[in-house]
GUFIZA-349518 format. One line per field, with one value per residue: residue in one letter; x, y, z of N, C-alpha, C in turn. Coordinates in pm, 1 decimal. Layout:
BEGIN
rest (A/...)
nc1 (X/...)
nc2 (Y/...)
nc3 (Z/...)
cac1 (X/...)
cac2 (Y/...)
cac3 (Z/...)
cc1 (X/...)
cc2 (Y/...)
cc3 (Z/...)
***
This chain:
BEGIN
rest (M/F/I/I/S/L/W/L/F/T/I/V/N/T/E/F/L/A/P/N/P/K/A/L/D/T/L/G/W/K/D/A/R/K/I/K/K/H/T/Q/I/W/R/F/I/T/P/V/F/L/H/A/S/F/V/H/L/C/L/N/L/L/S/T/I/V/I/G/S/G/L/E/N/G/L/G/S/W/K/L/A/T/L/Y/F/V/S/S/F/G/G/V/L/F/S/C/T/F/N/P/L/S/Y/S/V/G/A/S/T/A/I/F/G/M/I/G/Y/Y/I/A/Y/L/C/I/N/W/T/R/I/G/E/N/N/P/M/Q/R/F/T/L/I/I/F/I/V/L/I/L/L/F/N/I/Q/I/G/M/T/E/A/N/V/D/N/L/G/H/L/G/G/L/I/V/G/I/I/M/G/F/A/I/A/E/N/D/D/R/N/E/R/S/Q/G/F/L/D/F/F/K/N/T/N/Y/K/N/K/C/G/I/I/F/L/F/S/Y/L/L/T/F/I/L/I/F/Y/L/L/I/D/V)
nc1 (-5704.8/-5843.6/-5648.4/-5478.5/-5637.0/-5649.5/-5383.9/-5324.7/-5424.2/-5481.2/-5636.6/-5979.9/-6194.1/-6457.1/-6564.2/-6457.1/-6133.9/-6177.1/-6143.4/-6007.9/-6215.0/-6092.8/-5909.1/-6075.9/-6194.3/-5977.6/-5907.3/-6132.5/-6411.8/-6777.6/-6863.3/-7062.1/-7029.8/-6758.6/-6745.8/-6904.1/-6830.5/-6545.6/-6483.6/-6423.0/-6470.9/-6406.4/-6504.1/-6738.0/-6696.5/-6485.1/-6587.7/-6684.2/-6465.5/-6388.9/-6434.8/-6619.7/-6549.9/-6383.7/-6573.0/-6777.2/-6640.7/-6601.7/-6871.0/-6957.8/-6774.9/-6865.9/-7132.7/-7077.2/-6930.2/-7120.8/-7341.5/-7219.1/-7067.0/-7254.9/-7362.1/-7139.2/-7093.6/-7303.7/-7302.9/-7041.9/-6707.4/-6660.4/-6920.4/-7024.1/-6850.5/-6912.3/-7186.1/-7142.0/-6980.6/-7122.0/-7356.9/-7266.0/-7172.7/-7430.5/-7568.5/-7423.6/-7455.7/-7738.9/-7763.9/-7610.8/-7779.2/-8028.3/-7950.8/-7740.4/-7575.7/-7461.5/-7200.9/-7043.4/-6938.7/-6845.6/-6932.5/-7195.1/-7373.3/-7306.4/-7352.4/-7629.7/-7705.9/-7639.0/-7825.7/-8055.3/-8021.1/-8078.8/-8356.1/-8459.7/-8396.4/-8546.1/-8806.0/-8810.5/-8759.7/-8957.7/-9156.3/-8994.4/-8821.7/-8982.5/-9064.1/-8988.2/-8937.5/-9116.9/-9038.7/-8804.1/-8857.1/-8958.0/-8736.3/-8540.9/-8679.6/-8684.5/-8403.1/-8344.2/-8487.8/-8381.8/-8111.8/-8154.3/-8260.3/-8045.5/-7848.7/-7980.0/-7992.6/-7718.8/-7693.8/-7849.3/-7708.0/-7430.6/-7188.2/-7147.5/-7276.3/-7494.6/-7833.1/-7994.8/-7817.9/-7799.2/-8065.2/-8054.0/-7852.4/-7988.0/-8198.2/-8061.2/-7940.6/-8166.7/-8250.1/-8025.6/-8044.6/-8270.5/-8151.4/-7945.9/-8005.9/-8168.1/-8018.6/-7799.6/-7919.2/-7934.6/-7680.7/-7337.4/-7150.8/-6895.7/-6890.0/-6773.3/-6734.0/-6810.3/-6949.5/-7163.3/-7323.3/-7379.4/-7560.3/-7783.3/-8128.6/-8440.7/-8538.9/-8316.8/-8174.1/-8354.9/-8343.6/-8078.3/-8075.6/-8254.9/-8121.0/-7889.9/-8037.9/-8158.1/-7929.9/-7813.5/-8013.5/-8009.9/-7752.8/-7763.9/-7965.8/-7831.3/-7603.4/-7718.4/-7926.0/-7909.8/-7813.1/-7512.8)
nc2 (18273.9/18156.0/18155.6/17969.0/17740.7/17692.7/17639.8/17402.4/17162.2/17028.6/17257.2/17243.8/17196.6/17268.6/17521.9/17865.3/17902.4/17710.7/17566.5/17244.1/16984.3/16832.2/16998.8/17189.0/17028.5/16957.5/17209.6/17269.8/17255.0/17245.3/16963.3/16747.0/16492.5/16468.8/16672.0/16580.2/16307.3/16318.5/16523.5/16774.7/17060.7/17311.5/17328.4/17443.8/17707.6/17753.4/17719.8/17970.8/18107.3/17981.0/17921.2/17825.1/17885.4/18135.0/18323.2/18286.2/18370.4/18648.1/18735.2/18689.6/18869.2/19112.5/19131.6/19123.5/19365.0/19559.2/19521.7/19504.5/19741.7/19944.9/19852.3/19855.1/20118.4/20173.5/19980.2/19943.5/19789.4/19550.3/19447.0/19402.0/19208.2/19013.0/18963.9/18860.5/18631.7/18471.5/18440.1/18293.8/18060.1/17972.0/17930.7/17715.9/17519.2/17488.4/17379.0/17139.5/17013.0/16979.0/16908.5/16703.2/16550.7/16698.2/16897.8/17203.6/17546.6/17893.0/18237.6/18296.9/18227.9/18398.2/18643.8/18628.1/18643.5/18912.1/19026.2/18937.5/19079.7/19337.0/19307.1/19260.7/19508.1/19681.5/19600.5/19661.1/19934.5/20050.8/20256.1/20481.8/20505.4/20584.5/20823.2/21086.6/21067.1/20886.4/20738.2/20625.8/20377.4/20233.9/20235.4/20090.9/19837.0/19756.9/19748.7/19528.0/19318.3/19310.7/19237.8/18990.3/18838.4/18843.5/18702.5/18454.7/18370.8/18320.8/18097.8/17915.8/17871.8/17820.4/17569.0/17354.6/17509.2/17589.9/17604.0/17569.6/17643.3/17910.4/17990.2/17924.9/18106.7/18344.9/18338.1/18343.5/18589.7/18759.5/18710.0/18809.5/19071.5/19158.4/19137.0/19331.2/19561.8/19782.4/19879.6/19975.7/20205.4/20377.3/20421.4/20506.9/20408.5/20335.3/20216.7/19993.5/19630.5/19565.2/19795.5/19781.3/19561.8/19665.4/19858.3/19734.7/19676.8/19527.9/19402.0/19362.5/19185.9/18967.7/18897.6/18811.2/18588.4/18434.3/18378.0/18228.3/18009.4/17916.1/17837.2/17648.8/17458.5/17356.1/17259.8/17045.5/16889.2/16816.6/16681.9/16475.4/16357.6/16353.8/16148.1/16070.8)
nc3 (-9828.1/-10042.9/-10240.5/-10126.2/-10134.3/-10406.4/-10462.6/-10314.3/-10449.7/-10775.3/-10995.5/-11064.8/-11362.7/-11363.9/-11316.1/-11352.7/-11215.8/-11004.4/-10693.3/-10607.7/-10484.4/-10287.1/-10171.3/-10055.0/-9862.0/-9713.2/-9605.3/-9459.7/-9527.0/-9482.0/-9313.5/-9185.9/-9076.9/-9008.6/-8816.8/-8614.7/-8574.1/-8563.5/-8410.2/-8524.0/-8480.3/-8578.4/-8830.0/-8821.8/-8860.1/-9045.8/-9321.2/-9405.9/-9491.2/-9730.4/-10082.5/-10373.3/-10636.4/-10835.7/-10931.7/-10734.7/-10509.5/-10570.1/-10586.5/-10322.2/-10188.0/-10291.9/-10205.7/-9923.7/-9887.0/-9984.8/-9807.9/-9556.6/-9518.6/-9467.2/-9225.7/-9060.5/-9008.6/-8836.5/-8634.1/-8552.1/-8528.5/-8365.5/-8301.1/-8556.7/-8643.9/-8460.1/-8526.4/-8787.7/-8762.9/-8575.6/-8710.6/-8924.6/-8794.2/-8692.6/-8938.0/-9053.7/-8852.1/-8858.6/-9117.7/-9083.0/-8917.5/-9062.9/-9316.7/-9328.7/-9491.3/-9692.8/-9846.2/-9801.8/-9880.9/-9845.9/-9774.0/-9751.2/-9544.3/-9340.0/-9474.1/-9514.1/-9249.2/-9199.4/-9357.0/-9223.9/-8992.8/-9082.8/-9148.2/-8884.2/-8771.5/-8919.7/-8845.3/-8564.7/-8566.3/-8721.0/-8697.3/-8621.7/-8839.8/-9060.3/-8969.8/-9038.5/-9305.4/-9506.8/-9729.7/-9660.5/-9541.6/-9761.6/-9929.4/-9773.4/-9762.0/-10036.3/-10075.5/-9904.1/-10020.8/-10284.5/-10222.6/-10097.9/-10314.3/-10491.1/-10352.1/-10311.5/-10576.2/-10626.5/-10454.9/-10603.8/-10827.7/-10797.9/-10717.6/-10433.3/-10245.2/-9986.9/-9941.4/-9718.8/-9520.8/-9569.5/-9497.4/-9220.4/-9135.0/-9185.2/-9003.3/-8755.2/-8781.6/-8775.2/-8511.9/-8372.6/-8443.4/-8296.3/-8052.8/-8031.5/-8184.8/-8082.3/-7883.6/-8019.4/-8131.0/-7909.3/-7815.0/-7879.2/-8157.7/-8091.2/-7843.8/-7592.1/-7533.0/-7269.1/-7198.4/-7366.4/-7261.4/-7014.0/-7069.5/-7183.2/-7246.0/-7138.8/-7368.1/-7527.2/-7363.1/-7354.5/-7626.3/-7644.3/-7461.9/-7600.0/-7831.1/-7742.8/-7641.6/-7869.5/-8027.7/-7857.8/-7838.6/-8112.9/-8128.2/-7943.5/-8069.2/-8298.6/-8204.9/-8059.3/-8184.4/-8463.3/-8731.7/-8880.9)
cac1 (-5756.0/-5883.8/-5531.3/-5421.9/-5723.1/-5611.6/-5250.8/-5307.1/-5444.6/-5499.7/-5763.4/-6078.0/-6241.8/-6611.5/-6587.0/-6336.4/-6060.1/-6248.5/-6051.1/-6039.4/-6297.1/-5999.5/-5848.8/-6180.4/-6211.8/-5859.9/-5915.1/-6240.9/-6557.7/-6878.6/-6873.8/-7119.8/-6984.1/-6629.4/-6774.0/-6958.9/-6752.7/-6400.4/-6476.8/-6358.4/-6569.7/-6371.0/-6570.8/-6861.9/-6654.9/-6401.6/-6650.4/-6697.8/-6346.1/-6363.2/-6529.4/-6625.7/-6488.9/-6345.8/-6698.0/-6841.3/-6568.8/-6631.2/-7010.2/-6962.0/-6709.0/-6951.9/-7237.4/-7026.4/-6899.1/-7244.8/-7421.5/-7139.0/-7023.9/-7355.0/-7385.5/-7023.4/-7116.6/-7395.9/-7272.9/-6897.5/-6644.5/-6670.0/-7054.4/-7040.8/-6773.9/-6990.4/-7302.6/-7101.8/-6934.0/-7227.8/-7456.4/-7207.6/-7187.4/-7567.5/-7617.9/-7363.0/-7525.2/-7868.0/-7744.6/-7570.7/-7905.5/-8131.5/-7892.0/-7612.4/-7493.9/-7413.0/-7073.5/-7065.6/-6847.0/-6894.7/-6970.8/-7338.1/-7440.7/-7288.7/-7411.8/-7772.4/-7716.7/-7647.5/-7960.6/-8153.3/-8015.5/-8154.7/-8494.6/-8503.5/-8388.0/-8667.3/-8925.5/-8791.3/-8761.6/-9053.5/-9216.0/-8901.0/-8758.4/-9065.0/-9119.8/-8946.0/-8944.7/-9176.7/-8966.9/-8685.5/-8903.9/-8970.5/-8602.1/-8480.7/-8744.8/-8633.6/-8271.0/-8334.4/-8543.9/-8276.3/-7995.1/-8195.7/-8278.3/-7912.7/-7781.6/-8063.4/-7950.3/-7595.4/-7716.5/-7902.4/-7622.3/-7290.9/-7170.1/-7112.0/-7342.9/-7610.3/-7936.3/-8036.5/-7725.5/-7849.0/-8179.9/-8005.9/-7782.2/-8093.0/-8269.8/-7969.9/-7924.9/-8288.6/-8247.0/-7921.6/-8099.7/-8356.5/-8069.1/-7862.9/-8048.3/-8213.1/-7901.0/-7721.9/-7983.5/-7916.5/-7539.8/-7233.0/-7099.3/-6765.3/-6901.6/-6702.9/-6816.6/-6873.2/-7049.2/-7283.9/-7400.2/-7426.1/-7668.1/-7879.7/-8254.8/-8496.0/-8555.5/-8184.1/-8151.8/-8438.1/-8289.5/-7950.3/-8110.2/-8321.5/-8011.6/-7819.6/-8131.2/-8176.1/-7809.1/-7792.5/-8117.1/-7966.9/-7631.9/-7810.3/-8032.5/-7722.5/-7519.8/-7791.5/-8038.1/-7877.5/-7722.0/-7429.4)
cac2 (18129.4/18115.7/18115.6/17844.0/17628.6/17672.7/17590.3/17271.5/17048.7/17075.2/17331.1/17168.9/17266.8/17288.3/17664.2/17940.8/17907.3/17643.6/17480.0/17097.7/16954.1/16772.8/17113.2/17242.6/16941.2/16976.0/17342.6/17278.0/17281.1/17192.5/16818.6/16719.9/16370.3/16495.8/16760.1/16500.2/16182.2/16333.9/16646.3/16884.2/17163.3/17427.5/17328.0/17536.6/17841.0/17760.6/17727.6/18105.5/18159.7/17905.1/17949.1/17723.6/17937.9/18277.6/18400.1/18269.4/18459.8/18787.6/18766.8/18701.3/18989.0/19226.6/19128.4/19163.3/19507.7/19642.5/19514.5/19526.1/19881.0/20020.2/19803.6/19883.2/20251.0/20186.0/19886.1/19935.7/19671.6/19425.5/19400.9/19354.5/19084.0/18915.4/18922.0/18795.0/18491.7/18393.0/18397.7/18191.7/17933.5/17928.3/17875.5/17586.4/17434.7/17459.9/17295.4/17018.1/16948.3/16946.8/16854.3/16662.0/16478.6/16796.3/16965.1/17340.1/17645.2/18027.5/18339.4/18338.5/18210.7/18525.0/18748.9/18623.7/18689.0/19058.1/19059.5/18917.8/19191.0/19452.6/19275.5/19287.6/19656.6/19743.3/19573.7/19727.9/20079.2/20084.9/20394.2/20582.6/20517.3/20658.1/20946.9/21214.6/21044.7/20754.9/20678.9/20545.1/20244.2/20172.2/20208.5/19975.4/19716.8/19728.3/19702.7/19404.0/19230.8/19292.6/19162.1/18858.8/18781.2/18832.7/18592.6/18329.6/18335.7/18265.5/17965.2/17821.3/17852.1/17783.4/17440.2/17339.6/17616.1/17525.2/17706.6/17560.9/17717.0/18054.0/18009.2/17930.2/18229.4/18452.6/18324.3/18389.7/18731.2/18823.4/18702.7/18897.4/19209.2/19194.4/19134.4/19442.1/19678.1/19895.7/19924.1/20062.8/20338.5/20463.6/20439.4/20535.2/20289.1/20305.3/20158.7/19866.4/19512.4/19572.0/19910.5/19727.6/19478.4/19752.5/19953.3/19652.8/19676.6/19392.3/19347.1/19314.5/19057.9/18861.0/18851.5/18737.6/18461.9/18352.3/18341.3/18120.1/17900.5/17863.6/17760.5/17531.8/17354.7/17291.2/17176.6/16923.3/16807.9/16771.8/16576.4/16364.2/16301.8/16337.6/16029.5/16109.9)
cac3 (-9822.5/-10175.7/-10314.0/-10077.8/-10182.6/-10541.2/-10462.4/-10261.0/-10533.4/-10914.0/-11023.6/-11153.8/-11478.6/-11362.6/-11324.1/-11366.3/-11096.1/-10899.8/-10614.3/-10601.5/-10357.5/-10184.8/-10107.6/-9969.6/-9753.4/-9621.3/-9540.8/-9362.9/-9570.4/-9393.8/-9323.7/-9059.0/-9026.2/-8947.3/-8709.3/-8501.6/-8540.4/-8544.8/-8326.4/-8603.0/-8462.4/-8650.6/-8947.0/-8812.3/-8893.2/-9166.7/-9448.8/-9442.4/-9555.2/-9847.8/-10186.2/-10471.0/-10760.9/-10837.9/-10937.6/-10601.1/-10419.8/-10605.2/-10551.2/-10179.5/-10154.4/-10330.2/-10105.7/-9796.1/-9884.0/-9992.6/-9681.2/-9425.5/-9498.7/-9399.2/-9091.3/-8977.6/-8966.6/-8725.9/-8532.1/-8502.9/-8574.6/-8293.0/-8313.2/-8687.7/-8647.0/-8377.2/-8609.6/-8903.5/-8735.1/-8508.9/-8814.6/-9007.7/-8708.2/-8678.7/-9056.0/-9071.1/-8753.0/-8914.8/-9225.4/-9031.1/-8857.5/-9158.7/-9440.8/-9279.9/-9587.1/-9792.2/-9818.7/-9855.1/-9852.6/-9876.2/-9669.2/-9761.7/-9420.4/-9273.3/-9547.4/-9482.9/-9115.4/-9204.8/-9413.2/-9115.2/-8898.6/-9141.6/-9129.2/-8747.2/-8749.0/-8987.2/-8764.8/-8445.3/-8579.6/-8828.4/-8675.2/-8623.6/-8971.8/-9142.1/-8905.0/-9118.3/-9455.1/-9530.0/-9840.6/-9606.4/-9515.0/-9891.2/-9983.3/-9701.3/-9802.8/-10171.4/-10056.3/-9851.3/-10123.0/-10388.8/-10174.0/-10079.8/-10443.1/-10546.9/-10286.1/-10352.1/-10707.3/-10608.4/-10403.1/-10698.8/-10942.8/-10756.7/-10651.3/-10293.0/-10171.7/-9910.7/-9921.9/-9573.5/-9444.2/-9585.6/-9408.5/-9072.9/-9109.0/-9188.2/-8874.7/-8650.4/-8796.6/-8720.0/-8362.8/-8320.6/-8465.7/-8176.9/-7937.2/-8026.4/-8263.5/-8005.7/-7803.1/-8110.2/-8146.9/-7796.3/-7778.2/-7973.8/-8219.5/-8042.6/-7709.8/-7584.5/-7507.7/-7132.3/-7200.8/-7436.9/-7170.5/-6899.4/-7124.8/-7245.9/-7181.6/-7123.5/-7508.1/-7569.7/-7285.7/-7405.1/-7752.3/-7617.8/-7403.3/-7698.8/-7924.3/-7679.3/-7629.7/-8007.1/-8069.1/-7767.6/-7887.0/-8231.1/-8092.3/-7877.2/-8167.9/-8392.1/-8143.5/-7988.3/-8264.3/-8608.3/-8767.7/-8997.0)
cc1 (-5789.3/-5763.8/-5463.8/-5503.0/-5697.0/-5474.1/-5241.3/-5321.2/-5471.1/-5643.9/-5855.3/-6140.3/-6391.0/-6646.9/-6449.8/-6268.0/-6137.1/-6150.7/-6098.4/-6115.9/-6204.6/-5940.9/-5949.8/-6205.1/-6098.4/-5863.5/-6025.9/-6373.1/-6654.3/-6893.9/-6931.7/-7068.7/-6852.3/-6644.9/-6812.0/-6873.7/-6605.5/-6375.0/-6398.2/-6457.7/-6533.2/-6439.3/-6701.2/-6830.9/-6577.4/-6467.9/-6668.6/-6574.9/-6313.3/-6473.3/-6507.5/-6571.6/-6456.1/-6482.1/-6775.8/-6772.6/-6600.1/-6775.1/-7019.7/-6891.8/-6798.3/-7061.3/-7190.0/-6992.6/-7029.1/-7327.4/-7343.9/-7097.6/-7128.7/-7375.7/-7263.6/-7027.8/-7202.4/-7361.1/-7137.2/-6840.7/-6663.5/-6808.8/-7082.0/-6971.9/-6848.0/-7110.7/-7257.3/-7068.6/-7038.3/-7330.8/-7398.7/-7209.6/-7333.1/-7621.1/-7553.7/-7432.6/-7662.5/-7866.2/-7704.5/-7694.2/-8000.4/-8081.2/-7746.7/-7517.5/-7435.9/-7268.9/-7094.7/-6953.3/-6915.7/-6934.7/-7112.1/-7414.3/-7427.6/-7351.2/-7569.1/-7799.2/-7722.6/-7782.6/-8070.8/-8146.7/-8099.2/-8305.8/-8548.6/-8493.3/-8504.0/-8796.5/-8923.6/-8814.8/-8849.8/-9106.9/-9116.1/-8840.0/-8849.0/-9125.5/-9105.1/-8962.3/-8990.4/-9106.3/-8850.7/-8727.8/-8901.1/-8821.1/-8530.7/-8539.0/-8686.5/-8489.8/-8254.5/-8389.3/-8438.5/-8162.4/-8029.7/-8201.4/-8137.8/-7845.3/-7852.3/-8014.2/-7810.3/-7608.9/-7777.4/-7813.4/-7479.7/-7294.8/-7117.8/-7163.1/-7471.6/-7718.7/-7994.9/-7947.2/-7755.8/-7966.6/-8141.8/-7933.8/-7884.0/-8163.6/-8192.3/-7950.5/-8046.2/-8283.1/-8146.6/-7969.5/-8184.0/-8270.7/-7980.4/-7903.5/-8089.4/-8099.0/-7812.3/-7791.0/-7948.2/-7773.9/-7452.6/-7180.8/-6963.0/-6764.4/-6830.1/-6794.3/-6887.7/-6975.3/-7183.7/-7375.6/-7446.4/-7546.5/-7779.2/-8019.8/-8319.1/-8515.3/-8429.3/-8156.2/-8230.8/-8390.7/-8160.6/-7975.4/-8178.2/-8214.7/-7929.8/-7908.5/-8139.5/-8049.6/-7787.0/-7888.6/-8068.7/-7842.0/-7675.4/-7881.8/-7923.3/-7652.6/-7588.6/-7878.6/-8003.9/-7781.0/-7643.8/-7333.9)
cc2 (18073.1/18075.0/17992.7/17723.5/17595.8/17601.0/17442.5/17158.1/17112.4/17156.4/17244.0/17252.9/17293.6/17432.0/17731.6/17957.4/17847.9/17555.3/17332.3/17068.5/16897.3/16893.2/17176.2/17164.8/16957.8/17107.0/17365.1/17311.4/17213.8/17043.0/16775.6/16587.2/16395.9/16587.8/16673.1/16376.1/16203.4/16468.5/16753.0/17001.8/17295.2/17443.1/17404.7/17671.0/17853.0/17766.2/17870.5/18169.8/18084.4/17937.8/17851.2/17754.2/18085.4/18365.1/18402.1/18362.0/18608.8/18830.9/18781.8/18828.4/19112.2/19244.3/19178.5/19309.9/19601.2/19643.8/19551.0/19663.4/19975.2/19981.4/19847.2/20025.4/20270.1/20105.7/19911.7/19796.6/19542.1/19369.6/19343.3/19215.8/18975.0/18863.2/18835.3/18643.0/18406.3/18353.6/18284.5/18055.5/17882.6/17871.9/17730.4/17483.0/17389.6/17354.6/17160.9/16934.3/16896.7/16892.0/16800.2/16596.2/16568.2/16848.3/17106.5/17439.5/17783.9/18112.2/18375.2/18327.0/18349.4/18641.2/18748.8/18659.0/18840.1/19099.3/19042.5/19030.6/19319.7/19431.4/19305.5/19441.1/19723.5/19718.1/19653.9/19879.0/20125.1/20222.7/20498.7/20608.2/20599.5/20787.7/21072.6/21194.7/20902.0/20677.4/20589.6/20397.1/20162.4/20131.9/20099.9/19842.8/19663.1/19680.8/19560.3/19290.4/19203.7/19212.1/19013.2/18776.1/18750.9/18716.1/18454.4/18282.8/18269.7/18119.3/17862.3/17790.4/17797.8/17647.8/17455.5/17461.9/17568.9/17630.7/17700.1/17638.9/17860.5/18079.2/18011.2/18055.0/18351.9/18453.3/18377.3/18536.6/18805.8/18818.5/18799.9/19044.8/19252.0/19204.1/19266.0/19569.5/19802.5/19958.0/20017.1/20198.0/20429.8/20502.4/20462.8/20404.4/20245.6/20237.9/20021.6/19747.5/19521.1/19682.9/19857.9/19645.9/19563.7/19827.4/19867.8/19669.2/19539.5/19327.9/19290.0/19182.4/18944.5/18801.4/18770.8/18600.2/18373.3/18299.5/18220.1/17991.5/17825.9/17784.1/17644.7/17426.0/17284.3/17213.0/17050.9/16828.9/16746.3/16652.3/16460.3/16293.8/16278.6/16238.2/16066.6/15991.8)
cc3 (-9953.8/-10252.1/-10255.2/-10119.9/-10328.2/-10554.7/-10412.2/-10353.8/-10678.4/-10925.4/-11110.5/-11253.4/-11476.0/-11370.6/-11326.4/-11223.9/-10983.4/-10822.6/-10623.5/-10476.6/-10244.8/-10112.2/-10011.7/-9844.9/-9655.3/-9543.6/-9447.5/-9407.4/-9474.2/-9417.6/-9182.8/-9000.9/-8947.5/-8821.1/-8588.6/-8474.4/-8507.5/-8464.8/-8396.8/-8600.9/-8533.4/-8781.3/-8943.2/-8861.0/-9028.5/-9301.6/-9497.9/-9512.5/-9692.2/-9956.7/-10302.0/-10609.2/-10746.0/-10848.2/-10796.5/-10498.1/-10445.1/-10560.9/-10395.4/-10128.0/-10184.5/-10230.3/-9968.9/-9780.3/-9895.3/-9861.4/-9553.1/-9413.9/-9433.6/-9254.0/-8998.5/-8927.0/-8848.2/-8607.7/-8467.9/-8537.7/-8492.6/-8303.0/-8450.2/-8699.9/-8578.2/-8459.9/-8729.0/-8870.7/-8658.4/-8611.9/-8898.2/-8925.8/-8706.5/-8822.1/-9085.8/-8970.5/-8804.7/-9027.1/-9185.2/-8975.8/-8960.7/-9290.9/-9411.5/-9377.9/-9693.9/-9746.3/-9879.6/-9812.1/-9887.8/-9757.1/-9672.2/-9628.8/-9334.2/-9336.8/-9522.0/-9340.3/-9119.8/-9261.6/-9304.4/-9016.5/-8950.4/-9123.5/-8988.0/-8716.4/-8813.1/-8907.7/-8632.9/-8458.2/-8694.1/-8807.8/-8683.5/-8759.9/-9062.6/-9086.0/-8982.5/-9266.2/-9472.6/-9638.8/-9782.6/-9584.1/-9657.4/-9946.8/-9912.0/-9743.2/-9938.0/-10159.3/-10004.1/-9942.3/-10232.4/-10346.7/-10147.0/-10218.7/-10508.0/-10485.2/-10301.8/-10482.5/-10709.6/-10556.3/-10496.1/-10812.3/-10920.6/-10693.0/-10515.0/-10207.6/-10115.0/-9878.9/-9780.7/-9491.0/-9451.2/-9485.2/-9265.6/-9045.1/-9105.8/-9051.2/-8759.1/-8657.1/-8745.7/-8570.6/-8298.0/-8339.6/-8347.0/-8049.2/-7921.0/-8101.9/-8183.2/-7927.6/-7897.9/-8130.6/-8034.5/-7762.3/-7899.7/-8025.5/-8163.2/-7901.1/-7712.7/-7539.1/-7376.3/-7123.2/-7266.6/-7338.0/-7051.1/-6941.6/-7192.1/-7174.8/-7182.8/-7260.3/-7550.3/-7498.9/-7320.5/-7539.4/-7736.9/-7554.0/-7512.7/-7799.9/-7870.3/-7671.2/-7769.2/-8049.8/-7987.7/-7816.8/-8012.5/-8213.8/-8034.4/-7979.2/-8261.1/-8331.3/-8089.3/-8083.4/-8409.7/-8641.4/-8893.4/-9022.6)
***
């Protein structure tokens, strides 16, 4: 997608290999007005595939590999993909609600969702993580803080990157962590979609209900109350 964005229009000189904003708009950057007025709902997801520059792309890829590789080992592919794209959707929705006039691209909404999952996992499994080795807690906390600071720095230096989207992705990631983290401790990572729901406990179900309620609330606020 990055190559396509460079090919569509002339590359701009603001940063190294930076796609033209017209190309990013054509391919579906976050645009609250077009989402609401023109029913271009795919813009809730497409920003995760677009990047403001080559450096932005590399930093997002690095964060995704570092964070996602560890989560994939524990979650399995479909759960990680669900966490990734639901967090991205939630981040863009949050940004459309609180910062509807901005345009943004990048996978950071999804990356912050994965960080949020780690935060929820740490809270849920605090006692078990430190049971045999108390340093595990400290190591995980340092890892979360460093990844957060690294991605906050990206948001402060790159163009067309929305920090409110990051916050929204983080919130959704934490909620999803409470919805699925305990289930992953009790079951094999290879369990299917139906097996997951058959084995959910009341905490998982409460997390899932809260997630849908949270997203539905912001969808209603955006479409009924936000003027774009």
